[in-house]
N, C-alpha and C positions, 0 to 999 in steps of 0.2 A: 535514572529515568522514572518518571511518574507513571503509574499504571493508568491514570486517567487519560493519557495520550493513546493508549493501545486501541481503543475503539476507532479512532480516526485512522489509524494505520490499517486496521482490519477493513474498514469501509473503503479505504483507498484501493485496496486490491479488488474490491467488489465492482469497481466502476468499469472494468474491462468487459469485453463481450465473449471472451473465450474461457468459459468456466469448465473446469474438469469435473469428472464424476466424484472426486474426493471432496468437493466443496458442497456445503450444505447451506440451505437458506437459514438466515438468522431471523429474529423477530422482525416483522414488517416486510418480509419477502426479499430482503437484501442479501445477496450472497457474500460470503467472506472467503478470503484466501485460506489456503492450508496453513497450519502452524509454521511449516517450513518457509512459506512465502512471507508470512508476517515477520518472522525472525530475520529473513534476508533484507528487508527494507526498514526495519525498526530503527537501526542506528542512523541511516541516511535521513530518514524522515525527521528524527529529532535534531540531527546536526544541521541540516539545511533548511528545514521547513517548520521549525517549532512555532514560529509566529502564525502559521496557517492552521495549526491544529486547534480545534477539532473539525474544521471545515474540510471535509474529505476531497471536495472538488479542487480547492486551493492547494491541498497537499499534493494531489496528483499532478496538477499543473506545475507546482514547485519542483517536484522530483523530475519532471520532464525538462524543466528549464535547467536543472543541475545535472542532467544526464551524464555529461563528460566527467563529473566529479564523483559519481556514485560508485559504490562497490560493484564488482562484477556480478555478485549474487543478486543485488537489487536490479541492476540493468537486465539481467537474465529474466527476472520475474516480470518486469515491465514488458520486455520483448515477447515473452511467452503469452502475454495477454493482449498483444497487438498495440501496445502503447509506445 
């Protein structure tokens, strides 16, 4: 996996409305998921949505479209953020 894809995955997790206290704003005021949340969806993002990276809105939409094929860990992350 290329590390240039990681920012898109990080921003993907920022799009939800339920931010935990463990999340910190990154530059530009955008929140990012915890390292554990990022890790949980990294594989699925690359596997199903690599053509959408780095557009975080498209990655999120793609993951939601592939929800039935996602790993349980990534599904749990999306659900915990109301996605």
